[in-house]
N, C-alpha and C positions, 0 to 999 in steps of 0.2 A: 590224481595226487602223485607226486614224484616217488619212484621206487627208493628204497633205503640205499641201495648201492649207489645211485646217482646222488642222493643227499649227502652221502659220506664220502664222496669222491673229490679229491683235490687234483685238478689236471692243469699242467702248463704245456699245452698243445705245441707251442713254438720251440719248446725244449725237448719235447718227446717223453715227458715223464708224467706219471700219475700215481697218486697214493689212495688206496681203497681202505677205508676205516669201517666198512660196513659189518665186519666181523668183530670189531672192537669199537662200537659206535660211541660217539661222544654226544651224549643227549643233552638237551637244554638244561635240566636240573644240575648236572655235573658242571657244565660250563659256567652256569650262574654262580655256583659255589666257588668256583676258581677265579673269578673276575679280578678280585684284588691281587692275587699271586701273578696272574697274567700281566696285569698293569705294571707291577713291579718288574717283571722279567722284560717287558718291552723297554722300560726305563733303563734297566741295567744294560741292555743292549746298546742303547744310544750312548750311555756313559763309557762303556768299554771301547766302542769305536771312535769315540772322540778323543781317546788317549788318557782317560782317567786310570787310576790304579785299580785294576781289575783283579790282581792278585795281591791282596793285602798283606799275606804272611811273608812274602818275598819282597813287597814293595815294588811290584813290576807293572808295567803296562802289558797288555795282551794284544798283539797286533797282527795275527795271522790273516785277518780280513783285509788288511792293507796290502798284503803280498799280491792279490789279484786285482787290486785297484789302488794304486799308490796315491791317487788323488785324495783318498780318504784319510791319509796320514796327517796327523795334526800339525806338522810343521815341515819346512823345506829339508831340514837334515834327515828326518825319518823317511820322507819321501825318496831322498837320494839313496838312503840305505837299501831300499827296494829296488829302484831303477838301475842303479849302477851295476850292482852284482848281476841282476838279470841279463843286462846287455853283454856283461863280460862272459857270463857262463855260455850265452848263446854264441858268441864269437868263438870261444875256446872249443865248444862242442862241434861247431861246424868245421873248424880247422882240423880237429882230430879226424872227423868223418871223411874230410876231403884229403887226408894224408899230408896236410901241410905241417901238423904237429905229429911226428912219428917217434918211435922208440929208437935207441941207439943202434940196435943190431937187426932191425927189420924195416922194411919199406913203410908199413903202416901198422896200427893197431887193429886187432880183430875182437878183443875181449876186454871188459872192464870188471874188475874185482872190487866189490863194495865191502869195506871193513867197518862195521858198525854194530850197534846193539839197540833194542828197543825201537823208539821212533826213528833213530838214526839208520835203521835197516828195513823195518817193517814196512813203511811207506814206499821206499824204493822197490822192495820185493813185490808189493802189490802191484804197482805199475808194470813192473817187468813181467810179472805173470799174466796180467790182464790184456796187455797190449803186445802184440808180436814185434819182435826186434826188426827194426828197419836199419839199424846201424850196428853197434858193437853187440856181441853176445854178452849176457849179464851173468855174473856169478857172485856169490855172497858168503862172507864169514860173519855170522851173526850170533856167535856163541864162543865160550872160552873151552869148549870141548876138543882136546887136541886131535882125537880120531876124526871128528867131523872136519876140522880145518884141513888136515892132510888129505882127506878124501876129496876136498875141493881142489886143493893145490896141486895134487898129482894129475889132475886132468886139465890143467891149464896149458895153453901155448904161452909159456912164460915170457919169451922174448917179445911177444905181441900183446902183452897184458898191461893195461893201465890200472894202477891200483888207487882207489880213492878211499881215504881214511877219513871217517866222519865222527867227530866228537866235540861238543861245545866247549867243555873244559880241557880236553886232551888228557885227562887223568882217569877216565872211565876205565875200570880195570879190564873189562872184557875186550873193549876196543884196543886198548893199549897191548893186551896180550896177543890179539891177533896180528896187530901191526908188528910186534917183535917176531912172531912166527914167520910172517911173510918175509921180513927182512933177512931172517936167517935162511929161509929157503931160497931166496934169490942168491944170497952169498954162496951157498952150498952149490948152486947151479952156475956159479961163475959170472953172475949178472950183478950190475950195480942197481940198488933199489931207487935212489933218490931220482934219477932222470925219469923214472916211469911211475912216479907218486905224485899224487894230489892230496892236499889237505883241505877239508871243509871243517871249519873251527871257529871259535871266538877269537877276536883280535887280542893278541897278546897272551893267549893261552899257552900252556905247555906244549901242546901239539903245534901251534902256530910258530913258536920259537924254534922248536925242532925242525920243522919244515924249512924255516928261513935259514937256519945255520947249516943245514946239510944240503941245501940247494935243491929242494924238491921242484918238480916241474911247474907246479901252480898252487896257489893258496886262494881259497874263497872264504870270505868272512861270514860267520853264522851270526844271525841277529840274537841279542840278548832277550828281546821281547816276544820270541817265538818258542814254545814248548815243544819237546821232542814228538809228542803224539799229534800235534798240529803243524808239523814242519814239512809235510810233503809238497807243499807249494813254495817252500823256501829253497835256498840253495841245497839244503839237505836232500830234498827230492828232485829238484830240477837239474842238478849236475848229473846225477845218474840218468835221469830221463832223456836228457838231450843227447848223452853219449849213446843211449840205446836207439836214438832216432825218433823219439816221440815228439810230436807237434805240441811243444809246451805252450804255446800261445793258445791253442784250442783247449788244452787242459785248464788253464788259467781263466779263460772266457767261460767255460762250463761252471766253474766256481763262482766266478763274478756274477753270472746271470743268476745262479741260485741264491747267492748272497743278496741280490736286489729283490727277488721275490720273497725271501724270508726276512726282508728288512721292514715289511709292512706291519703295521700296528692293526692287524686284522686277523682274527683266529681262523675265519672261514677260508681265507685265501692264502694263509701262511702255513706251507707244508711241514716246516720245521717245528713250529709251535704246536700244531696239531699232533705231530709225532711225539713231542715231549709230553704233551697232555695224555696221549694214548699210554705212554710209559707210566705216568702218574696214575691213571685210572687202573691200568692192569695190575700194578704192584702196590696200590694204595698209598703211593707216595713215599714207600718205605722199602722198597726193593723186595717185597714179599714174594714176588714171582720173578723167575728168570726170563730172559729174553733168548729164544732160539732162532738163529738167523739161518735161513735156507735159500741161498742163491741157486737158482736152477740154470746155472751155466758154468761150465768148467773154468773159464777164464776168470771167474770171480770166486774161485775156491778160497783164496786168502782174505777175502773180504770179511768173513766172520771173524777170522784172527785179527784182522786190522781194527774192527769195531770192538773186539774184546779189549784191546789196550785203550783205544780212545774212550770208550765209555767207562770201563771199570776203574782205570787209573784216575779219570776225572771225577767220577761219581762216588767212588768208594772212600768215604771220609768219616772219621770218628767224631769230629766236632762240626757244629755249623758255625756261621759267621760271627755269632755272639759268644762262641766258646762253650755252647752246650753240647753234652754228648748225645749224639743222635744215631751214631752208626749207620750212616746212609750207604747205599750201594745198589747196583743193578748188575746182576750176574749175566754174562753173555757167552753162549757157546753155539756151536753149530758147524756145519760143513756144507757140502753141495748136495742138491738134489739132482736126479732122483737117487744117485748112488748111496748116500748115507740114510736116506729114508728107511732102506732096508735094515739099518742098524738100530735106529731108536724111535721110529714112528709107532712101533707097537706100544711103547711105554707112554709116548705122548698121547696117543688116543685112549688107552685103557688103564695107564698107570696113574701115578700121583699128579694131580692138577696143580703143579707148582711153576707153570710156565705160561707164556704167550709167545706166539711164533711171528716171525717177520719173513715173509716170502719175498724173494726178489726175482721177478720175471724179465727176461729179455725176449721181446716180441719177435723180433726178425731172426731167421735162421738161413742165411745166405748160402751156405753150402749144403743145403738140406735138399738133395735131387734124387735120392733113391727111394723108391717105393719098397718099404719092407714088408708090407702086406698090402692087399688091394685097397688103393686109395689113401693110404697112410704112410707117412714118412717118419723118420726117427724124431724129428721135431713136434711132430703131432703127438707122439707117445710122451715126450717131455712135458708138453702142455697137459696132456691128460693126467700125468702123475702129479703135477703141481695142483691142478684143480681138484683132482680126486683126494689128494692128501688134505688139502684145505677144507674140502667138504666134510671129510671123515672127522677131521678135528672139531668143526662146527657142531656136527651131530652129537659130539661128545661133550659140548659145552667148552671147548678150548678155544679162547679168542686168538685172533690173528690179524695182522696188517699185511697187505700186499702192495708192494712197490713194483711199478712197471716201467721199464725203459725200452727204447726202440732197439738199440744195439749197444755193445761194448765198444767204446773208442775213447780217445783222449778227452774229448768233451764231455761225454756222459759220465766218465769216471771222475772228473773233476766236479761234476754236478752232484754226483752221489755223495762224494767226500764232504763237500760243503753242506749239503743237507744234513748229514749227521753231526758235522761239527756245530752247526747252529742249534740243532736239537739238544746236544749235550749242554750247550750254553744256557739255553732256555730252561732245561730241566734243573740245572744246578740253581738257577735263580728261584724256580718254583719250590725247591726243597731247601733254599738258603744256605748253600754250601759254596766253598771255594773250589772251583772245577780246575783250577790252573796251577795247583802245587801237588806234590806227592811225598808227604812226610814218611808214609809207609815204606816207600821204595828207598828213601834215604836211610831209614832205620835199618833196613836189610843190608845195604851197602856197609853201614857202620858195623853191624854184627859180623859180616864177612871179614872186614878189616880186623876185628878183635880176634876172630878165629885164626887168621893168618898169622897174628902176632903169637898166639898160644902155640901154634903148629911149630914155629921156630924154636920156641922154649923147649917143647916136648922133643923135638929132634935132638937137641943138644943134651937132654937128659937120658937119652937111651944109652946103656952101657953094656958091658960083657955080661954082668950079672942079671939074670932074668928078674924082671919087675912087673907087678900088676899096674893097671891104670891107677888104682887108688894109691899105691906107693908113690908113684910119680907125681900125682895130683897133689898129694901131701907135701912133697918136697917143693913143688912150685906154688902152693897155696891156691890151686885152681880147682875147678869143678871135675868130679870123677868122670861124668859121662862125656864131657867135652874132650878131656884127656884121652879117653878110650877111642873116641872117634878119630882123633889125631893119630894115635898109634896104629890104628887099622889103615888108615890112609897111608901113613908112612910105610909100613910093612908091605902093603899091597904094591907099592911103587919103588921099593928099594931092596934089592936082593941081599944087601948086607944086614939087614934087619930080620930077625926070626920071630915068628908069632906062634906061640904055642897055645892052641886052643884047648881049654879045660871043659869041665861039665858045665860050668856057667861063664858068662862073659866077664863077670868080675873077678874070676879066678885065672883068666888068660894072662900069659906072661909074654914080655917083649924084651928082646936082647939083641946085641950086636955079635 
């Protein structure tokens, strides 16, 4: 009789990847109960890839699978939207790396600064961290924190830095703010920004028009049918990757090969469907347990963070496709093994059983040449910690999945990303939600805009006479607490405003 681990193993030997579900087994009874949902998920996949409206809330197609195989695009126009920018970015990247495209005040570029937020930064950051640079050094502005921005900017060889600004609309506040700060920093250092700037944005967007009017070095068109969290194989991820010297053809091939494998209408041989079913079983199809991701490789330290956005932004939804309140979600957290198992494995083994684990193993350790004790090298210890932690969790009844790859390179990274992208798509179908919109994110952006409007009103309402937040809120017809936070922010960043702290916060006064 076949051992359980062999029964529950999905292997693609020619791709160097396997998934072990023996610690979270998908038994026959569970699979039988899921048959109708699985059939619908397979049908949804076919419709999505054929160009149907997979995002009904925004009436958009979802085409990130076409990015690695443009022959799947439903028409010649969409195929050209994949092929032409890909050829263009390859030519541009090679010209930069060869020194044919150079900055005005230096013989060649040495560094690329990527300005973006969310999917427009996290994908490129993952690739940059996972694969050693063979081209330009990579730096990122991925937040609107001024201290963080200047920490990066002050370390750049500015005359040799190519700035890539990534924003579909061009109006994303964090990215716009980063761009403005970089432009100001260039000016203060006596350099023209536009000749060293590249825009990756939607055609006709605010950023596209700015780049055109100011004469930026290059513009790349961002596809409307690719969401930020699935954009790493689009111009969003490939422009930074090509500048870094990554073999983008290999990364696309890894994703394309995984797409082919996970396109099969066969649960036993479809790794992504089995992954989605394991998530469903572990969390009861309702996100009742979190997923802890533990990659045992330093180069994959950002993979947990990448999956956090991919999965949580896709799956965390209030409504299902019929408009029913379902409050779906799948919380993801984690970091790298074995470093961070010292931080939280104690709770994982002995604490609240509110999670399942996903281990990521990298089998080969090419630089592992030193015996740290008789007969054992550092990589042997890393493997021991992975297997030991996995076994300890199993003994405590804590389920886990183990994904193994041969090594971390452009091909395997593309393969891993595609594996999880497809799993997210299947899981969304299993629980009947739209994985491709993000109304919660948009609500947060709208609320931020409202706060900024109130901030301007409060700033104008501060006078010489000390006033409490309640007094100013009454004058403005606004919420007391919101006004209080505006006042604290203003006083903390404007030496002309005095904040007198009283016994309680609602008695604090503010004045000029």
